[in-house]
Backbone as JSON, one array per atom type, in Angstrom:
{
  "sequence": "XXXXXXXXXXXXXXXXXXXXXXXXXXXXXXXXXXXXXXXXXXXXXXXXXXXXXXXXXXXXXXXXXXXXXXXXXXXXXXXXXXXXXXXXXXXXXXXXXXXXXXXXXXXXXXXXXXXXXXXXXXXXXXXXXXXXXXXXXXXXXXXXXXXXXXXXXXXXXXXX",
  "N": [[-21.72, -126.65, 8.18], [-19.11, -125.38, 10.28], [-16.83, -122.59, 9.94], [-13.28, -123.0, 9.82], [-11.98, -121.56, 12.11], [-10.68, -120.62, 15.06], [-10.49, -119.93, 18.58], [-7.49, -119.72, 20.37], [-6.33, -119.84, 23.24], [-4.7, -116.97, 23.98], [-4.89, -116.08, 21.41], [-5.79, -116.59, 17.92], [-6.68, -118.95, 15.32], [-6.77, -119.35, 11.81], [-7.97, -120.93, 8.88], [-7.66, -120.59, 5.57], [-8.65, -119.97, 2.11], [-7.78, -118.76, -1.12], [-8.52, -117.29, -4.28], [-6.81, -116.78, -7.23], [-7.48, -114.84, -9.77], [-6.98, -114.02, -12.99], [-7.01, -111.71, -15.67], [-6.29, -110.23, -18.73], [-3.81, -109.16, -17.79], [-4.56, -108.21, -15.31], [-5.63, -108.55, -11.91], [-8.31, -109.99, -10.13], [-9.83, -108.43, -7.46], [-11.25, -107.86, -4.18], [-13.24, -105.48, -2.46], [-14.58, -103.75, 0.33], [-17.08, -101.54, 1.68], [-16.36, -100.71, 4.24], [-13.68, -101.02, 4.53], [-10.28, -100.0, 4.05], [-8.65, -101.2, 2.18], [-7.86, -103.48, -0.59], [-8.62, -106.91, -1.12], [-7.95, -110.41, -1.66], [-10.03, -112.66, -3.58], [-11.95, -115.04, -1.89], [-12.0, -117.01, 1.17], [-12.83, -118.5, 4.31], [-12.12, -121.91, 5.12], [-14.38, -124.59, 5.58], [-15.16, -126.88, 8.24], [-14.33, -130.2, 7.52], [-14.2, -129.81, 4.82], [-12.38, -129.8, 1.75], [-9.5, -127.89, 0.72], [-9.59, -127.29, -2.0], [-12.33, -127.64, -2.67], [-13.35, -125.65, -1.03], [-12.22, -123.26, -2.12], [-13.44, -123.22, -4.61], [-16.13, -122.98, -3.83], [-16.1, -120.53, -2.38], [-15.24, -118.79, -4.42], [-17.37, -118.95, -6.21], [-19.41, -117.91, -4.55], [-18.6, -115.25, -4.37], [-18.41, -114.33, -7.01], [-20.44, -115.33, -8.61], [-19.9, -117.12, -10.63], [-18.9, -120.29, -11.94], [-15.84, -121.49, -11.45], [-12.81, -123.17, -12.52], [-10.06, -124.88, -11.07], [-6.71, -124.13, -11.78], [-4.1, -124.56, -10.64], [-2.38, -125.05, -7.48], [-0.87, -122.22, -6.2], [0.38, -120.71, -4.12], [1.35, -121.16, -0.7], [0.55, -119.67, 2.25], [1.76, -118.54, 5.24], [0.6, -116.63, 7.68], [1.08, -114.21, 10.08], [-0.46, -112.08, 12.23], [-2.11, -109.25, 13.81], [-5.38, -108.9, 14.94], [-8.9, -108.05, 15.34], [-10.47, -110.24, 16.03], [-12.87, -112.5, 17.51], [-14.06, -110.7, 19.21], [-12.11, -109.26, 20.55], [-9.84, -106.6, 21.13], [-7.09, -106.55, 20.24], [-5.89, -109.23, 18.9], [-3.57, -111.77, 18.59], [-3.04, -113.48, 15.59], [-2.85, -116.51, 13.7], [-2.64, -117.57, 10.55], [-3.23, -119.94, 8.02], [-3.04, -120.09, 4.64], [-4.2, -121.15, 1.46], [-3.49, -120.5, -1.83], [-4.98, -120.46, -4.88], [-4.45, -120.61, -8.35], [-6.72, -119.79, -10.78], [-8.41, -121.21, -13.63], [-8.82, -119.55, -16.8], [-11.97, -117.97, -17.48], [-14.75, -118.18, -19.59], [-16.97, -116.51, -19.33], [-16.13, -114.27, -17.96], [-16.58, -111.54, -18.16], [-19.1, -111.19, -17.17], [-19.17, -111.1, -14.44], [-20.63, -110.79, -11.29], [-20.88, -109.32, -8.2], [-22.23, -110.35, -5.23], [-21.78, -110.58, -2.59], [-21.23, -110.29, 0.97], [-19.23, -108.81, 3.43], [-17.74, -109.76, 6.63], [-19.55, -108.44, 9.32], [-21.4, -107.22, 7.77], [-20.81, -105.43, 5.69], [-21.12, -104.35, 2.37], [-19.69, -105.95, -0.46], [-17.49, -105.35, -3.28], [-16.22, -106.01, -6.59], [-13.04, -105.67, -8.18], [-10.88, -105.04, -10.92], [-7.52, -105.01, -10.84], [-4.54, -103.68, -12.17], [-1.79, -105.8, -12.54], [0.88, -104.96, -12.79], [0.79, -102.55, -11.49], [0.15, -102.88, -8.86], [1.57, -102.07, -6.64], [0.76, -99.51, -6.19], [-1.58, -99.61, -4.86], [-3.49, -100.22, -1.83], [-3.15, -103.32, -0.95], [-4.0, -106.61, 0.03], [-3.17, -109.99, 0.06], [0.06, -108.59, 0.73], [2.19, -109.69, -0.64], [1.29, -110.13, -3.23], [1.99, -107.92, -4.75], [4.6, -108.28, -5.64], [4.91, -111.04, -6.29], [2.93, -111.84, -8.14], [3.68, -110.83, -10.55], [5.54, -112.48, -11.74], [4.62, -115.36, -11.96], [5.4, -118.56, -10.89], [5.77, -122.01, -11.91], [6.03, -123.61, -9.79], [4.98, -124.27, -6.42], [4.77, -121.59, -4.27], [6.09, -120.75, -1.07], [5.25, -118.7, 1.48], [5.95, -116.61, 4.2], [4.59, -114.35, 6.4], [4.95, -111.75, 8.68], [3.27, -109.48, 10.51]],
  "CA": [[-20.45, -126.8, 8.88], [-18.51, -124.14, 10.74], [-15.53, -122.2, 9.43], [-12.15, -123.41, 10.66], [-11.43, -120.39, 12.79], [-10.95, -120.87, 16.47], [-9.77, -119.27, 19.66], [-6.4, -120.52, 20.93], [-5.8, -119.09, 24.38], [-4.63, -115.53, 23.78], [-4.9, -115.77, 19.99], [-6.75, -117.31, 17.09], [-6.18, -119.65, 14.15], [-7.68, -119.31, 10.66], [-7.6, -121.73, 7.72], [-8.32, -119.86, 4.49], [-8.32, -120.22, 0.71], [-7.9, -117.58, -1.98], [-8.52, -117.54, -5.72], [-6.08, -115.82, -8.05], [-8.2, -114.78, -11.04], [-6.26, -113.04, -13.81], [-7.53, -111.43, -17.01], [-5.66, -109.06, -19.36], [-2.77, -108.65, -16.89], [-5.17, -107.64, -14.1], [-6.08, -109.54, -10.95], [-9.6, -109.65, -9.53], [-9.73, -108.2, -6.02], [-12.5, -107.51, -3.5], [-13.18, -104.34, -1.54], [-15.89, -103.47, 0.93], [-17.26, -100.13, 2.04], [-15.8, -100.36, 5.54], [-12.25, -101.36, 4.55], [-9.46, -99.12, 3.22], [-7.76, -101.96, 1.3], [-8.37, -104.52, -1.47], [-8.19, -108.22, -0.69], [-8.17, -111.43, -2.67], [-11.26, -113.45, -3.58], [-11.81, -116.26, -1.1], [-12.51, -116.96, 2.53], [-12.45, -119.55, 5.25], [-12.47, -123.31, 4.85], [-15.31, -125.14, 6.55], [-14.78, -128.16, 8.8], [-14.66, -131.33, 6.66], [-14.13, -129.38, 3.42], [-11.02, -129.69, 1.23], [-9.18, -126.53, 0.29], [-10.06, -127.14, -3.38], [-13.78, -127.44, -2.61], [-13.58, -124.35, -0.39], [-11.92, -122.15, -3.02], [-14.49, -123.2, -5.63], [-17.34, -122.44, -3.19], [-15.89, -119.11, -2.09], [-15.18, -118.06, -5.69], [-18.76, -118.86, -6.7], [-20.15, -117.0, -3.67], [-18.19, -113.86, -4.6], [-18.46, -113.92, -8.42], [-21.58, -115.96, -9.28], [-19.41, -117.94, -11.74], [-18.25, -121.55, -11.56], [-14.47, -121.53, -11.97], [-12.03, -124.39, -12.36], [-8.72, -124.63, -10.53], [-5.56, -124.45, -12.61], [-3.13, -125.21, -9.75], [-2.01, -124.37, -6.24], [0.22, -121.28, -6.51], [1.09, -120.29, -2.91], [0.92, -121.46, 0.67], [0.9, -118.46, 2.99], [1.66, -118.54, 6.7], [0.41, -115.22, 7.98], [0.99, -113.89, 11.5], [-0.91, -110.7, 12.31], [-2.96, -108.9, 14.93], [-6.71, -108.52, 14.45], [-9.92, -107.91, 16.38], [-11.37, -111.4, 16.0], [-13.4, -112.98, 18.78], [-14.45, -109.53, 20.01], [-10.97, -108.72, 21.3], [-9.26, -105.47, 20.41], [-5.88, -106.95, 19.52], [-5.74, -110.66, 19.05], [-2.58, -112.32, 17.67], [-3.65, -114.51, 14.75], [-2.01, -117.38, 12.88], [-3.48, -117.98, 9.42], [-2.65, -120.75, 6.95], [-3.84, -119.84, 3.45], [-3.87, -121.78, 0.19], [-3.83, -119.6, -2.93], [-5.12, -121.23, -6.11], [-4.6, -119.93, -9.63], [-7.91, -120.31, -11.43], [-8.37, -121.25, -15.09], [-9.61, -118.47, -17.41], [-13.41, -118.26, -17.58], [-15.3, -117.54, -20.79], [-17.98, -115.51, -18.95], [-15.5, -113.39, -16.99], [-17.17, -110.2, -18.25], [-20.41, -111.12, -16.51], [-19.01, -111.26, -12.99], [-21.48, -109.95, -10.44], [-20.59, -109.55, -6.79], [-23.39, -110.19, -4.35], [-21.37, -111.06, -1.27], [-21.16, -109.34, 2.07], [-18.11, -109.08, 4.34], [-18.1, -109.86, 8.05], [-20.05, -107.17, 9.82], [-22.47, -106.77, 6.9], [-20.4, -104.45, 4.67], [-21.29, -104.81, 0.99], [-18.43, -106.11, -1.18], [-17.47, -105.09, -4.72], [-15.08, -106.6, -7.27], [-12.25, -104.69, -8.93], [-9.74, -105.54, -11.68], [-6.37, -104.15, -10.6], [-3.4, -104.05, -13.02], [-0.75, -106.47, -11.77], [2.12, -104.17, -12.78], [0.59, -101.33, -10.7], [-0.36, -103.23, -7.54], [2.29, -101.32, -5.6], [0.08, -98.23, -6.0], [-2.85, -99.86, -4.17], [-3.42, -100.93, -0.56], [-3.56, -104.67, -1.34], [-3.65, -107.76, 0.87], [-1.88, -110.02, 0.7], [1.07, -107.68, 0.19], [3.09, -110.4, -1.57], [0.76, -110.03, -4.6], [2.67, -106.83, -5.44], [5.82, -108.78, -6.29], [4.86, -112.44, -6.73], [2.03, -112.06, -9.27], [4.34, -110.38, -11.78], [6.26, -113.61, -12.31], [4.11, -116.59, -11.36], [6.2, -119.75, -11.17], [5.02, -123.27, -11.97], [6.21, -124.25, -8.5], [4.22, -123.7, -5.31], [5.56, -120.69, -3.43], [5.8, -120.76, 0.36], [5.47, -117.34, 1.95], [5.68, -116.36, 5.62], [4.45, -112.92, 6.65], [4.74, -111.36, 10.09], [2.92, -108.05, 10.62]],
  "C": [[-19.88, -125.43, 9.22], [-17.17, -123.88, 10.06], [-14.44, -122.67, 10.38], [-11.41, -122.16, 11.11], [-11.71, -120.61, 14.26], [-10.0, -120.12, 17.38], [-8.71, -120.23, 20.2], [-5.79, -119.72, 22.06], [-5.87, -117.6, 24.15], [-4.72, -115.13, 22.31], [-5.95, -116.54, 19.23], [-6.04, -117.95, 15.91], [-7.24, -119.58, 13.05], [-7.1, -120.19, 9.55], [-8.37, -121.14, 6.55], [-7.86, -120.35, 3.11], [-8.55, -118.94, -0.07], [-7.81, -118.0, -3.43], [-7.76, -116.42, -6.41], [-6.72, -115.88, -9.44], [-7.58, -113.65, -11.85], [-6.89, -112.94, -15.19], [-6.84, -110.17, -17.52], [-4.66, -108.37, -18.43], [-3.32, -107.89, -15.69], [-5.61, -108.79, -13.21], [-7.38, -109.06, -10.32], [-9.45, -109.58, -8.02], [-11.1, -107.77, -5.49], [-12.24, -106.31, -2.61], [-14.55, -104.21, -0.91], [-15.9, -102.05, 1.47], [-16.65, -99.74, 3.38], [-14.29, -100.62, 5.64], [-11.46, -100.45, 3.62], [-8.6, -99.86, 2.2], [-8.54, -102.96, 0.44], [-7.84, -105.86, -0.97], [-8.59, -109.26, -1.73], [-9.51, -112.15, -2.49], [-11.02, -114.71, -2.76], [-12.37, -116.1, 0.29], [-12.06, -118.16, 3.33], [-12.94, -120.93, 4.79], [-13.41, -123.78, 5.96], [-14.81, -126.52, 7.02], [-15.25, -129.29, 7.88], [-14.57, -131.03, 5.17], [-12.66, -129.35, 2.98], [-10.76, -128.25, 0.82], [-9.66, -126.27, -1.13], [-11.57, -126.87, -3.42], [-14.09, -126.05, -2.04], [-13.31, -123.2, -1.35], [-12.95, -122.08, -4.14], [-15.79, -122.61, -5.07], [-17.21, -120.95, -2.97], [-15.88, -118.26, -3.37], [-16.57, -117.9, -6.27], [-19.56, -117.86, -5.86], [-19.83, -115.54, -3.99], [-18.33, -113.39, -6.04], [-19.7, -114.4, -9.17], [-21.17, -116.73, -10.53], [-18.76, -119.2, -11.19], [-16.89, -121.6, -12.24], [-13.91, -122.94, -11.82], [-10.65, -123.99, -11.85], [-7.69, -125.0, -11.59], [-4.55, -125.21, -11.74], [-2.98, -124.4, -8.47], [-0.8, -123.49, -6.54], [1.05, -120.92, -5.27], [0.49, -120.92, -1.67], [1.44, -120.29, 1.5], [0.68, -118.69, 4.48], [1.68, -117.08, 7.12], [0.22, -115.03, 9.49], [0.66, -112.41, 11.61], [-1.76, -110.48, 13.55], [-4.28, -108.39, 14.38], [-7.66, -108.38, 15.64], [-10.94, -109.04, 16.3], [-11.79, -111.77, 17.41], [-13.67, -111.84, 19.76], [-13.35, -109.03, 20.92], [-10.35, -107.62, 20.46], [-8.02, -105.85, 19.63], [-5.55, -108.4, 19.84], [-4.66, -111.15, 18.09], [-3.18, -113.51, 16.91], [-2.59, -115.26, 13.95], [-2.93, -117.93, 11.79], [-2.65, -118.83, 8.46], [-3.58, -120.57, 5.75], [-3.3, -120.56, 2.23], [-4.39, -120.89, -0.93], [-3.82, -120.38, -4.24], [-5.24, -120.32, -7.32], [-5.78, -120.59, -10.33], [-7.74, -120.28, -12.95], [-9.19, -120.07, -15.63], [-11.06, -118.92, -17.59], [-13.98, -117.49, -18.75], [-16.32, -116.44, -20.47], [-17.44, -114.48, -17.96], [-16.09, -111.98, -17.01], [-18.5, -110.06, -17.54], [-20.33, -111.34, -15.01], [-19.9, -110.27, -12.26], [-21.16, -110.31, -8.99], [-21.86, -109.34, -5.98], [-23.06, -110.66, -2.94], [-21.27, -109.91, -0.27], [-20.02, -109.76, 2.99], [-18.63, -109.27, 5.76], [-18.52, -108.49, 8.54], [-21.11, -106.57, 8.92], [-22.09, -105.76, 5.83], [-20.51, -105.07, 3.28], [-19.95, -104.85, 0.27], [-18.6, -105.78, -2.66], [-16.18, -105.66, -5.3], [-14.38, -105.56, -8.12], [-11.11, -105.4, -9.65], [-8.59, -104.56, -11.48], [-5.21, -104.62, -11.48], [-2.26, -104.62, -12.17], [0.52, -105.63, -11.7], [1.99, -102.87, -12.0], [0.06, -101.63, -9.29], [0.32, -102.47, -6.41], [1.63, -99.97, -5.31], [-1.22, -98.37, -5.2], [-2.59, -100.46, -2.79], [-4.01, -102.33, -0.77], [-3.1, -105.69, -0.3], [-4.05, -109.03, 0.15], [-0.85, -109.14, -0.02], [1.97, -108.39, -0.82], [2.58, -110.42, -3.01], [1.55, -108.99, -5.41], [3.93, -107.28, -6.16], [5.63, -110.15, -6.93], [3.93, -112.69, -7.91], [2.65, -111.65, -10.61], [5.04, -111.53, -12.5], [5.82, -114.89, -11.62], [4.95, -117.77, -11.82], [5.28, -120.95, -11.29], [5.11, -124.02, -10.65], [5.36, -123.54, -7.45], [5.15, -122.84, -4.47], [5.12, -120.79, -1.98], [6.2, -119.4, 0.92], [5.1, -117.25, 3.42], [5.67, -114.85, 5.81], [4.21, -112.7, 8.13], [4.48, -109.85, 10.13], [2.99, -107.6, 12.05]]
}
């Protein structure tokens, strides 16, 4: 099945999922050799796939571990400009579901074998939650919202 990312006239739409994996007050983030910033574990939902199934698949693809979902933590409406669909500056509208994952007993054996779009090799990094403001991190709301995770689902709208 294809990812739910499509061209909409002058822009594009993306449906994504992200995993919030926390251990010892650090959050697991991804970085690739061609990107100056860290980003959350996850990716695009495929047509016909639930967001829960997608986050479990994406998390396994990036960590080689089978995680369980704790709960939905955030819904993120993200408006930004990117170079998708081979256009230099394409306005994008992304809907993202961010799931808090349950602790994993084999967390120390995480191995990243994933590749970003364009073929850049990805690596995993544990970043201290209380120092996220010192890192170039996406989504930016992690810098404030991960410090005090609520039991309620947060709704965040970002316009870049």
